[in-house]
N, CA, C and O atoms as CSV, one atom per row, in Angstrom:
chain,resi,resn,atom,element,x,y,z
A,1,MET,N,N,6.538,-113.240,-81.299
A,1,MET,CA,C,7.074,-112.457,-80.177
A,1,MET,C,C,8.492,-112.694,-79.589
A,1,MET,O,O,8.623,-113.905,-79.415
A,2,ASN,N,N,9.307,-112.195,-79.315
A,2,ASN,CA,C,10.583,-112.765,-79.150
A,2,ASN,C,C,10.811,-112.858,-77.367
A,2,ASN,O,O,10.545,-111.910,-76.627
A,3,TYR,N,N,11.184,-113.778,-77.032
A,3,TYR,CA,C,11.107,-114.038,-75.548
A,3,TYR,C,C,12.666,-113.905,-75.255
A,3,TYR,O,O,13.551,-114.236,-76.044
A,4,ILE,N,N,12.858,-113.348,-73.950
A,4,ILE,CA,C,14.328,-113.648,-73.321
A,4,ILE,C,C,14.570,-115.043,-72.480
A,4,ILE,O,O,13.721,-115.689,-71.866
A,5,ALA,N,N,15.858,-115.295,-72.618
A,5,ALA,CA,C,16.109,-116.498,-72.173
A,5,ALA,C,C,16.017,-116.430,-70.795
A,5,ALA,O,O,16.252,-115.376,-70.204
A,6,GLN,N,N,15.688,-117.484,-70.201
A,6,GLN,CA,C,15.410,-117.568,-68.552
A,6,GLN,C,C,16.765,-117.985,-67.887
A,6,GLN,O,O,16.815,-117.947,-66.658
A,7,ASN,N,N,17.972,-118.418,-68.661
A,7,ASN,CA,C,19.100,-119.045,-68.116
A,7,ASN,C,C,19.780,-118.046,-67.414
A,7,ASN,O,O,19.962,-116.941,-67.924
A,8,ASP,N,N,20.272,-118.400,-66.013
A,8,ASP,CA,C,21.032,-117.655,-64.957
A,8,ASP,C,C,20.411,-116.006,-64.718
A,8,ASP,O,O,21.105,-115.055,-64.359
A,9,LEU,N,N,19.176,-115.970,-64.969
A,9,LEU,CA,C,18.580,-114.767,-64.620
A,9,LEU,C,C,17.582,-115.185,-63.504
A,9,LEU,O,O,16.785,-116.121,-63.566
A,10,LYS,N,N,17.811,-114.130,-62.244
A,10,LYS,CA,C,17.069,-114.172,-61.013
A,10,LYS,C,C,16.158,-113.000,-60.912
A,10,LYS,O,O,16.161,-112.001,-61.630
A,11,ILE,N,N,15.367,-113.279,-59.897
A,11,ILE,CA,C,14.353,-112.180,-59.819
A,11,ILE,C,C,14.128,-112.113,-57.868
A,11,ILE,O,O,13.950,-113.156,-57.239
A,12,THR,N,N,14.171,-111.051,-57.332
A,12,THR,CA,C,14.288,-110.601,-56.080
A,12,THR,C,C,12.733,-110.875,-55.889
A,12,THR,O,O,11.894,-110.474,-56.696
A,13,LEU,N,N,12.305,-111.903,-54.255
A,13,LEU,CA,C,11.016,-111.628,-53.953
A,13,LEU,C,C,11.290,-111.205,-52.493
A,13,LEU,O,O,12.170,-111.775,-51.848
A,14,LYS,N,N,10.490,-110.139,-51.926
A,14,LYS,CA,C,10.731,-109.930,-50.719
A,14,LYS,C,C,9.466,-110.349,-49.752
A,14,LYS,O,O,8.285,-110.059,-49.941
A,15,GLU,N,N,9.937,-110.987,-48.838
A,15,GLU,CA,C,8.948,-111.478,-47.848
A,15,GLU,C,C,8.608,-110.460,-46.768
A,15,GLU,O,O,8.741,-109.280,-47.094
A,16,LYS,N,N,8.213,-110.715,-45.604
A,16,LYS,CA,C,7.995,-109.558,-44.496
A,16,LYS,C,C,9.594,-109.219,-44.069
A,16,LYS,O,O,10.187,-108.154,-44.245
A,17,SER,N,N,9.953,-110.087,-43.639
A,17,SER,CA,C,11.392,-109.752,-43.277
A,17,SER,C,C,12.799,-110.409,-44.120
A,17,SER,O,O,13.923,-110.410,-43.618
A,18,LYS,N,N,12.608,-110.734,-44.936
A,18,LYS,CA,C,13.762,-111.759,-46.010
A,18,LYS,C,C,13.181,-111.225,-47.534
A,18,LYS,O,O,12.126,-110.912,-48.085
A,19,SER,N,N,14.574,-111.348,-47.791
A,19,SER,CA,C,14.566,-110.994,-49.396
A,19,SER,C,C,15.228,-112.242,-50.032
A,19,SER,O,O,16.206,-112.749,-49.484
A,20,HIS,N,N,14.703,-112.756,-51.202
A,20,HIS,CA,C,15.225,-114.070,-51.757
A,20,HIS,C,C,15.434,-113.754,-53.056
A,20,HIS,O,O,14.630,-113.155,-53.770
A,21,ARG,N,N,16.527,-114.156,-53.378
A,21,ARG,CA,C,16.923,-114.061,-54.983
A,21,ARG,C,C,16.722,-115.413,-55.481
A,21,ARG,O,O,17.292,-116.323,-54.878
A,22,VAL,N,N,15.829,-115.745,-56.728
A,22,VAL,CA,C,15.630,-116.947,-57.367
A,22,VAL,C,C,15.919,-117.046,-58.476
A,22,VAL,O,O,15.944,-116.022,-59.159
A,23,TYR,N,N,16.249,-118.348,-59.069
A,23,TYR,CA,C,16.157,-118.049,-60.514
A,23,TYR,C,C,14.833,-118.210,-61.191
A,23,TYR,O,O,13.979,-119.015,-60.819
A,24,ILE,N,N,14.733,-117.528,-62.046
A,24,ILE,CA,C,13.489,-117.430,-63.063
A,24,ILE,C,C,13.032,-119.006,-63.540
A,24,ILE,O,O,11.924,-119.536,-63.460
A,25,LYS,N,N,14.275,-119.527,-64.050
A,25,LYS,CA,C,13.941,-120.955,-64.607
A,25,LYS,C,C,13.551,-121.992,-63.703
A,25,LYS,O,O,13.268,-123.116,-64.116
A,26,ASN,N,N,13.508,-121.548,-61.985
A,26,ASN,CA,C,13.207,-122.741,-61.254
A,26,ASN,C,C,11.818,-122.517,-60.575
A,26,ASN,O,O,11.434,-123.284,-59.692
A,27,ILE,N,N,10.858,-121.157,-61.117
A,27,ILE,CA,C,9.685,-120.948,-60.996
A,27,ILE,C,C,8.565,-121.819,-61.555
A,27,ILE,O,O,8.552,-121.943,-62.780
A,28,SER,N,N,7.991,-122.198,-61.124
A,28,SER,CA,C,6.702,-123.578,-61.493
A,28,SER,C,C,5.791,-122.505,-61.899
A,28,SER,O,O,5.616,-122.326,-63.105
A,29,HIS,N,N,5.154,-121.727,-60.992
A,29,HIS,CA,C,3.924,-121.199,-61.452
A,29,HIS,C,C,3.888,-119.968,-60.020
A,29,HIS,O,O,4.582,-119.961,-59.003
A,30,ILE,N,N,2.955,-119.154,-60.395
A,30,ILE,CA,C,2.749,-118.181,-59.195
A,30,ILE,C,C,1.087,-118.007,-59.053
A,30,ILE,O,O,0.421,-117.767,-60.060
A,31,GLN,N,N,0.509,-118.134,-57.827
A,31,GLN,CA,C,-0.994,-118.121,-57.367
A,31,GLN,C,C,-1.219,-117.226,-56.721
A,31,GLN,O,O,-0.501,-117.118,-55.727
A,32,SER,N,N,-2.052,-116.395,-56.890
A,32,SER,CA,C,-2.396,-115.181,-56.289
A,32,SER,C,C,-3.726,-115.169,-55.312
A,32,SER,O,O,-4.677,-115.764,-55.818
A,33,SER,N,N,-3.919,-114.722,-54.282
A,33,SER,CA,C,-5.005,-114.501,-53.495
A,33,SER,C,C,-5.329,-113.099,-53.175
A,33,SER,O,O,-4.812,-112.823,-52.093
A,34,GLY,N,N,-5.793,-112.381,-53.533
A,34,GLY,CA,C,-5.705,-110.835,-53.348
A,34,GLY,C,C,-4.831,-110.278,-53.519
A,34,GLY,O,O,-4.495,-110.174,-54.699
A,35,TYR,N,N,-4.038,-109.662,-52.552
A,35,TYR,CA,C,-2.797,-108.599,-52.652
A,35,TYR,C,C,-1.771,-109.960,-52.193
A,35,TYR,O,O,-0.610,-109.583,-52.038
A,36,LEU,N,N,-1.924,-111.110,-52.006
A,36,LEU,CA,C,-0.959,-111.981,-51.845
A,36,LEU,C,C,-0.367,-112.790,-53.130
A,36,LEU,O,O,-1.270,-113.045,-53.927
A,37,SER,N,N,0.806,-113.221,-53.507
A,37,SER,CA,C,1.174,-113.832,-54.258
A,37,SER,C,C,1.905,-114.739,-53.864
A,37,SER,O,O,2.923,-114.502,-53.214
A,38,SER,N,N,1.485,-116.053,-54.215
A,38,SER,CA,C,2.507,-117.340,-53.789
A,38,SER,C,C,3.233,-117.818,-55.039
A,38,SER,O,O,2.771,-118.295,-56.075
A,39,VAL,N,N,4.390,-117.589,-54.704
A,39,VAL,CA,C,5.710,-118.332,-56.008
A,39,VAL,C,C,5.840,-119.685,-55.787
A,39,VAL,O,O,6.341,-119.904,-54.684
A,40,TYR,N,N,5.585,-120.648,-56.401
A,40,TYR,CA,C,6.013,-121.928,-56.551
A,40,TYR,C,C,7.286,-122.522,-57.225
A,40,TYR,O,O,7.968,-121.726,-57.871
A,41,PHE,N,N,7.622,-123.593,-57.168
A,41,PHE,CA,C,9.001,-123.893,-57.506
A,41,PHE,C,C,8.921,-125.281,-57.960
A,41,PHE,O,O,8.178,-126.118,-57.448
A,42,ILE,N,N,9.810,-125.520,-59.057
A,42,ILE,CA,C,9.562,-126.861,-59.698
A,42,ILE,C,C,10.374,-127.943,-58.892
A,42,ILE,O,O,10.001,-129.111,-59.000
A,43,ASN,N,N,11.325,-127.684,-58.189
A,43,ASN,CA,C,11.829,-128.626,-57.014
A,43,ASN,C,C,11.051,-129.044,-55.993
A,43,ASN,O,O,11.288,-130.016,-55.276
A,44,GLY,N,N,10.053,-128.260,-55.916
A,44,GLY,CA,C,9.241,-128.656,-54.700
A,44,GLY,C,C,9.382,-127.984,-53.303
A,44,GLY,O,O,8.843,-128.341,-52.255
A,45,LYS,N,N,10.166,-127.000,-53.498
A,45,LYS,CA,C,10.898,-126.100,-52.269
A,45,LYS,C,C,9.467,-125.563,-51.946
A,45,LYS,O,O,8.516,-125.616,-52.727
A,46,THR,N,N,9.443,-124.970,-50.521
A,46,THR,CA,C,8.370,-124.218,-50.156
A,46,THR,C,C,8.182,-122.980,-50.664
A,46,THR,O,O,9.097,-122.159,-50.604
A,47,PRO,N,N,6.794,-122.629,-51.317
A,47,PRO,CA,C,6.539,-121.552,-51.835
A,47,PRO,C,C,6.837,-120.271,-50.923
A,47,PRO,O,O,6.737,-120.179,-49.699
A,48,ILE,N,N,7.160,-119.479,-51.690
A,48,ILE,CA,C,7.098,-117.890,-51.037
A,48,ILE,C,C,6.264,-117.339,-51.251
A,48,ILE,O,O,5.740,-117.291,-52.364
A,49,THR,N,N,5.768,-116.577,-49.961
A,49,THR,CA,C,4.928,-115.538,-50.302
A,49,THR,C,C,5.050,-114.140,-50.333
A,49,THR,O,O,5.750,-113.598,-49.478
A,50,VAL,N,N,4.345,-113.325,-51.380
A,50,VAL,CA,C,4.716,-112.142,-51.188
A,50,VAL,C,C,3.830,-111.222,-51.410
A,50,VAL,O,O,2.867,-111.609,-52.072
A,51,SER,N,N,3.826,-109.859,-51.001
A,51,SER,CA,C,2.706,-109.067,-51.029
A,51,SER,C,C,3.076,-108.282,-52.316
A,51,SER,O,O,3.756,-107.257,-52.333
A,52,LYS,N,N,2.428,-109.027,-53.601
A,52,LYS,CA,C,2.766,-108.186,-55.079
A,52,LYS,C,C,1.354,-108.649,-55.761
A,52,LYS,O,O,0.883,-109.742,-55.445
A,53,LEU,N,N,0.927,-108.112,-56.359
A,53,LEU,CA,C,-0.257,-108.296,-57.343
A,53,LEU,C,C,0.374,-109.172,-58.365
A,53,LEU,O,O,1.583,-109.225,-58.588
A,54,LEU,N,N,-0.581,-109.873,-58.983
A,54,LEU,CA,C,-0.310,-110.986,-59.806
A,54,LEU,C,C,0.039,-110.384,-61.280
A,54,LEU,O,O,0.949,-110.744,-62.028
A,55,LYS,N,N,-0.943,-109.363,-61.491
A,55,LYS,CA,C,-0.614,-108.375,-62.422
A,55,LYS,C,C,0.633,-107.670,-62.722
A,55,LYS,O,O,0.979,-107.488,-63.890
A,56,GLU,N,N,1.421,-107.208,-61.583
A,56,GLU,CA,C,2.814,-106.532,-61.719
A,56,GLU,C,C,3.718,-107.841,-62.227
A,56,GLU,O,O,4.507,-107.681,-63.158
A,57,PHE,N,N,3.551,-109.331,-61.486
A,57,PHE,CA,C,4.357,-110.120,-62.067
A,57,PHE,C,C,3.975,-110.622,-63.589
A,57,PHE,O,O,4.700,-111.338,-64.280
A,58,GLU,N,N,2.885,-110.179,-63.912
A,58,GLU,CA,C,2.655,-110.553,-65.474
A,58,GLU,C,C,3.490,-109.814,-66.317
A,58,GLU,O,O,4.251,-110.214,-67.197
A,59,VAL,N,N,3.204,-108.499,-65.866
A,59,VAL,CA,C,4.024,-107.573,-66.444
A,59,VAL,C,C,5.900,-107.927,-66.760
A,59,VAL,O,O,6.633,-108.101,-67.734
A,60,ASP,N,N,6.023,-107.880,-65.152
A,60,ASP,CA,C,7.677,-108.091,-65.258
A,60,ASP,C,C,8.192,-109.669,-65.721
A,60,ASP,O,O,9.342,-109.990,-66.021
A,61,LEU,N,N,7.025,-110.509,-65.684
A,61,LEU,CA,C,7.827,-111.907,-66.247
A,61,LEU,C,C,6.940,-112.088,-67.680
A,61,LEU,O,O,7.206,-113.224,-68.072
A,62,SER,N,N,6.176,-111.568,-68.447
A,62,SER,CA,C,5.834,-111.660,-69.538
A,62,SER,C,C,6.924,-111.901,-70.694
A,62,SER,O,O,6.852,-112.910,-71.396
A,63,LYS,N,N,7.721,-111.146,-70.832
A,63,LYS,CA,C,8.955,-111.299,-71.425
A,63,LYS,C,C,10.008,-112.641,-71.337
A,63,LYS,O,O,10.841,-112.960,-72.186
A,64,TYR,N,N,9.743,-113.249,-70.190
A,64,TYR,CA,C,10.223,-114.532,-69.980
A,64,TYR,C,C,9.511,-115.569,-70.137
A,64,TYR,O,O,9.730,-116.550,-69.426
A,65,GLU,N,N,8.449,-115.584,-71.152
A,65,GLU,CA,C,7.371,-116.664,-71.363
A,65,GLU,C,C,6.574,-117.142,-70.268
A,65,GLU,O,O,6.258,-118.331,-70.238
A,66,PHE,N,N,6.221,-116.361,-69.380
A,66,PHE,CA,C,5.077,-116.633,-68.385
A,66,PHE,C,C,3.525,-116.351,-69.101
A,66,PHE,O,O,3.212,-115.320,-69.698
A,67,LEU,N,N,2.687,-117.502,-68.884
A,67,LEU,CA,C,1.405,-117.119,-69.237
A,67,LEU,C,C,0.585,-117.028,-68.279
A,67,LEU,O,O,0.771,-117.601,-67.205
A,68,ARG,N,N,-0.578,-116.193,-68.573
A,68,ARG,CA,C,-1.783,-116.262,-67.406
A,68,ARG,C,C,-2.676,-117.023,-67.718
A,68,ARG,O,O,-3.429,-116.605,-68.598
A,69,ILE,N,N,-2.931,-118.311,-67.185
A,69,ILE,CA,C,-4.120,-119.514,-67.681
A,69,ILE,C,C,-5.240,-118.932,-67.123
A,69,ILE,O,O,-6.239,-119.100,-67.823
A,70,CYS,N,N,-5.441,-118.253,-66.023
A,70,CYS,CA,C,-6.755,-117.921,-65.621
A,70,CYS,C,C,-6.521,-116.698,-64.499
A,70,CYS,O,O,-5.420,-116.230,-64.208
A,71,ARG,N,N,-7.681,-116.328,-63.992
A,71,ARG,CA,C,-7.651,-115.115,-62.890
A,71,ARG,C,C,-6.544,-115.063,-62.130
A,71,ARG,O,O,-5.881,-114.026,-62.171
A,72,ASN,N,N,-6.085,-116.241,-61.222
A,72,ASN,CA,C,-5.320,-116.189,-60.263
A,72,ASN,C,C,-3.988,-116.999,-60.742
A,72,ASN,O,O,-3.105,-117.042,-59.885
A,73,ILE,N,N,-3.768,-117.509,-61.716
A,73,ILE,CA,C,-2.308,-118.193,-61.646
A,73,ILE,C,C,-1.965,-117.697,-63.119
A,73,ILE,O,O,-2.666,-117.359,-64.073
A,74,LEU,N,N,-0.606,-117.794,-62.908
A,74,LEU,CA,C,0.598,-117.131,-63.887
A,74,LEU,C,C,1.578,-118.754,-64.183
A,74,LEU,O,O,1.823,-119.397,-63.162
A,75,VAL,N,N,1.932,-119.161,-65.132
A,75,VAL,CA,C,2.346,-120.316,-65.166
A,75,VAL,C,C,4.049,-120.047,-66.087
A,75,VAL,O,O,3.991,-119.479,-67.177
A,76,ASN,N,N,5.190,-120.414,-65.642
A,76,ASN,CA,C,6.273,-120.568,-66.462
A,76,ASN,C,C,6.229,-121.385,-67.945
A,76,ASN,O,O,6.492,-122.580,-67.807
A,77,LYS,N,N,5.985,-121.027,-69.142
A,77,LYS,CA,C,5.686,-121.921,-70.068
A,77,LYS,C,C,7.049,-123.109,-70.171
A,77,LYS,O,O,6.881,-124.243,-70.620
A,78,GLN,N,N,8.165,-122.675,-69.748
A,78,GLN,CA,C,9.250,-123.504,-69.927
A,78,GLN,C,C,9.076,-124.851,-68.999
A,78,GLN,O,O,9.572,-125.960,-69.203
A,79,ASN,N,N,8.317,-124.474,-68.035
A,79,ASN,CA,C,8.118,-125.784,-66.992
A,79,ASN,C,C,6.848,-126.434,-67.330
A,79,ASN,O,O,6.582,-127.404,-66.621
A,80,ILE,N,N,5.980,-126.127,-68.265
A,80,ILE,CA,C,4.975,-126.877,-68.226
A,80,ILE,C,C,5.166,-128.469,-69.008
A,80,ILE,O,O,5.760,-128.575,-70.081
A,81,GLN,N,N,4.715,-129.346,-68.466
A,81,GLN,CA,C,5.034,-130.681,-68.799
A,81,GLN,C,C,3.971,-131.311,-70.095
A,81,GLN,O,O,4.392,-131.643,-71.203
A,82,THR,N,N,2.677,-131.372,-69.703
A,82,THR,CA,C,1.562,-131.655,-70.795
A,82,THR,C,C,0.093,-130.630,-70.532
A,82,THR,O,O,-0.161,-129.954,-69.535
A,83,ILE,N,N,-0.528,-130.753,-71.484
A,83,ILE,CA,C,-1.865,-129.847,-71.628
A,83,ILE,C,C,-2.861,-130.758,-71.914
A,83,ILE,O,O,-2.757,-131.565,-72.837
A,84,GLN,N,N,-3.686,-130.693,-71.284
A,84,GLN,CA,C,-4.809,-131.795,-71.618
A,84,GLN,C,C,-6.213,-131.142,-71.746
A,84,GLN,O,O,-6.739,-130.343,-70.971
A,85,ASN,N,N,-6.724,-131.693,-72.962
A,85,ASN,CA,C,-8.046,-130.854,-73.263
A,85,ASN,C,C,-9.601,-131.862,-72.980
A,85,ASN,O,O,-10.235,-132.421,-73.875
A,86,SER,N,N,-9.917,-131.873,-71.599
A,86,SER,CA,C,-10.865,-132.836,-71.334
A,86,SER,C,C,-12.007,-132.001,-70.843
A,86,SER,O,O,-11.991,-130.863,-71.312
A,87,ASN,N,N,-12.949,-132.250,-70.061
A,87,ASN,CA,C,-13.956,-131.139,-69.479
A,87,ASN,C,C,-13.155,-130.164,-68.575
A,87,ASN,O,O,-13.327,-128.946,-68.524
A,88,THR,N,N,-12.321,-130.835,-67.923
A,88,THR,CA,C,-11.484,-129.507,-67.173
A,88,THR,C,C,-10.187,-129.280,-68.064
A,88,THR,O,O,-9.583,-130.291,-68.425
A,89,ARG,N,N,-9.815,-128.299,-68.365
A,89,ARG,CA,C,-8.542,-127.998,-69.301
A,89,ARG,C,C,-7.526,-127.988,-68.057
A,89,ARG,O,O,-7.697,-127.339,-67.025
A,90,ILE,N,N,-6.429,-128.834,-68.346
A,90,ILE,CA,C,-5.254,-128.959,-67.172
A,90,ILE,C,C,-4.077,-128.649,-67.681
A,90,ILE,O,O,-3.972,-128.924,-68.876
A,91,ILE,N,N,-3.218,-128.202,-67.212
A,91,ILE,CA,C,-1.797,-127.993,-67.719
A,91,ILE,C,C,-0.998,-128.722,-66.049
A,91,ILE,O,O,-1.127,-128.398,-64.869
A,92,THR,N,N,-0.250,-129.721,-66.700
A,92,THR,CA,C,0.524,-130.339,-65.727
A,92,THR,C,C,1.886,-130.027,-65.815
A,92,THR,O,O,2.508,-130.198,-66.863
A,93,MET,N,N,2.515,-129.480,-64.561
A,93,MET,CA,C,3.870,-128.681,-64.466
A,93,MET,C,C,4.810,-129.847,-64.305
A,93,MET,O,O,4.473,-130.999,-64.032
A,94,VAL,N,N,6.140,-129.361,-64.527
A,94,VAL,CA,C,7.220,-130.348,-64.267
A,94,VAL,C,C,7.406,-130.998,-62.868
A,94,VAL,O,O,7.909,-132.118,-62.768
A,95,GLY,N,N,7.004,-130.301,-61.815
A,95,GLY,CA,C,7.067,-130.746,-60.475
A,95,GLY,C,C,5.881,-131.852,-60.229
A,95,GLY,O,O,5.846,-132.614,-59.263
A,96,GLY,N,N,4.902,-131.792,-61.303
A,96,GLY,CA,C,3.821,-132.674,-61.010
A,96,GLY,C,C,2.683,-132.097,-60.784
A,96,GLY,O,O,1.725,-132.838,-60.566
A,97,GLU,N,N,2.525,-130.954,-60.777
A,97,GLU,CA,C,1.015,-130.167,-60.112
A,97,GLU,C,C,0.289,-129.808,-61.176
A,97,GLU,O,O,0.790,-129.245,-62.149
A,98,ASN,N,N,-1.149,-130.150,-61.059
A,98,ASN,CA,C,-2.047,-130.183,-62.072
A,98,ASN,C,C,-2.852,-128.561,-61.751
A,98,ASN,O,O,-3.155,-128.138,-60.635
A,99,LEU,N,N,-3.071,-127.850,-63.089
A,99,LEU,CA,C,-3.576,-126.382,-62.809
A,99,LEU,C,C,-4.438,-126.321,-63.876
A,99,LEU,O,O,-4.222,-126.734,-65.015
A,100,THR,N,N,-5.640,-125.668,-63.360
A,100,THR,CA,C,-7.003,-125.683,-64.374
A,100,THR,C,C,-6.810,-124.028,-65.200
A,100,THR,O,O,-6.650,-122.939,-64.648
A,101,ILE,N,N,-6.894,-124.323,-66.607
A,101,ILE,CA,C,-7.140,-123.353,-67.605
A,101,ILE,C,C,-8.279,-123.094,-67.574
A,101,ILE,O,O,-9.124,-123.988,-67.629
A,102,SER,N,N,-8.666,-121.542,-67.458
A,102,SER,CA,C,-9.873,-121.174,-67.599
A,102,SER,C,C,-10.893,-121.491,-69.167
A,102,SER,O,O,-10.285,-121.882,-70.164
A,103,CYS,N,N,-11.984,-121.340,-69.213
A,103,CYS,CA,C,-12.541,-121.427,-70.707
A,103,CYS,C,C,-12.007,-120.321,-71.563
A,103,CYS,O,O,-11.528,-120.518,-72.680
A,104,ARG,N,N,-12.129,-118.921,-70.878
A,104,ARG,CA,C,-11.827,-117.779,-71.608
A,104,ARG,C,C,-10.444,-118.083,-72.347
A,104,ARG,O,O,-10.410,-117.848,-73.555
A,105,ASN,N,N,-9.376,-118.551,-71.766
A,105,ASN,CA,C,-8.206,-118.657,-71.925
A,105,ASN,C,C,-7.347,-119.386,-72.697
A,105,ASN,O,O,-6.286,-119.101,-73.252
A,106,TYR,N,N,-8.200,-120.675,-72.607
A,106,TYR,CA,C,-7.746,-122.281,-72.841
A,106,TYR,C,C,-7.667,-121.925,-74.661
A,106,TYR,O,O,-6.753,-122.535,-75.216
A,107,PRO,N,N,-8.311,-121.243,-75.355
A,107,PRO,CA,C,-7.759,-121.264,-76.945
A,107,PRO,C,C,-6.219,-120.687,-77.021
A,107,PRO,O,O,-5.189,-121.224,-77.428
A,108,LYS,N,N,-6.432,-119.559,-76.544
A,108,LYS,CA,C,-4.939,-118.435,-76.624
A,108,LYS,C,C,-3.735,-119.637,-76.140
A,108,LYS,O,O,-2.809,-120.022,-76.854
A,109,ILE,N,N,-3.995,-120.032,-74.922
A,109,ILE,CA,C,-2.933,-121.063,-74.265
A,109,ILE,C,C,-2.683,-121.931,-75.001
A,109,ILE,O,O,-1.477,-122.142,-75.126
A,110,ASN,N,N,-3.615,-122.810,-75.801
A,110,ASN,CA,C,-3.047,-123.960,-76.569
A,110,ASN,C,C,-2.602,-123.432,-77.834
A,110,ASN,O,O,-1.780,-124.167,-78.380
A,111,ARG,N,N,-2.929,-122.250,-78.548
A,111,ARG,CA,C,-2.298,-121.881,-79.705
A,111,ARG,C,C,-0.914,-121.644,-79.245
A,111,ARG,O,O,-0.160,-122.136,-80.084
A,112,ILE,N,N,-0.331,-121.167,-78.389
A,112,ILE,CA,C,0.605,-120.449,-77.758
A,112,ILE,C,C,1.755,-121.738,-77.711
A,112,ILE,O,O,2.870,-121.775,-78.232
A,113,LEU,N,N,1.041,-122.781,-76.880
A,113,LEU,CA,C,1.946,-123.728,-76.506
A,113,LEU,C,C,2.069,-124.744,-77.920
A,113,LEU,O,O,3.122,-125.382,-77.907
A,114,ARG,N,N,1.397,-124.949,-78.849
A,114,ARG,CA,C,1.371,-125.614,-80.028
A,114,ARG,C,C,2.628,-125.058,-81.127
A,114,ARG,O,O,3.002,-125.725,-82.092
A,115,LYS,N,N,3.020,-124.095,-80.864
A,115,LYS,CA,C,4.074,-123.504,-81.701
A,115,LYS,C,C,5.377,-124.086,-81.168
A,115,LYS,O,O,6.450,-123.768,-81.680
């Protein structure tokens, strides 16, 4: 699969009364809770919560190497630091946050990251 480089590309995130233009390369991961999705950044900036389904983010960002690691988390492949295969399959992001990969998605994610 050919991916599009993330350099200098921005995405618009619309909060209740604000719109934010952020660089895609600075997004660490996106975590959803129902109809709300929180966008986390590698620099530790406060997450932005938007009213958008994770599935919509997945469709929009899949061409920029974003991977769904479980039911409610989408990660930026460019910002993955390490992957661990222990009893709990864990990805460590550049910002230091640890995220758990689902059992079902682990083989696929591991195969993609080993390339």
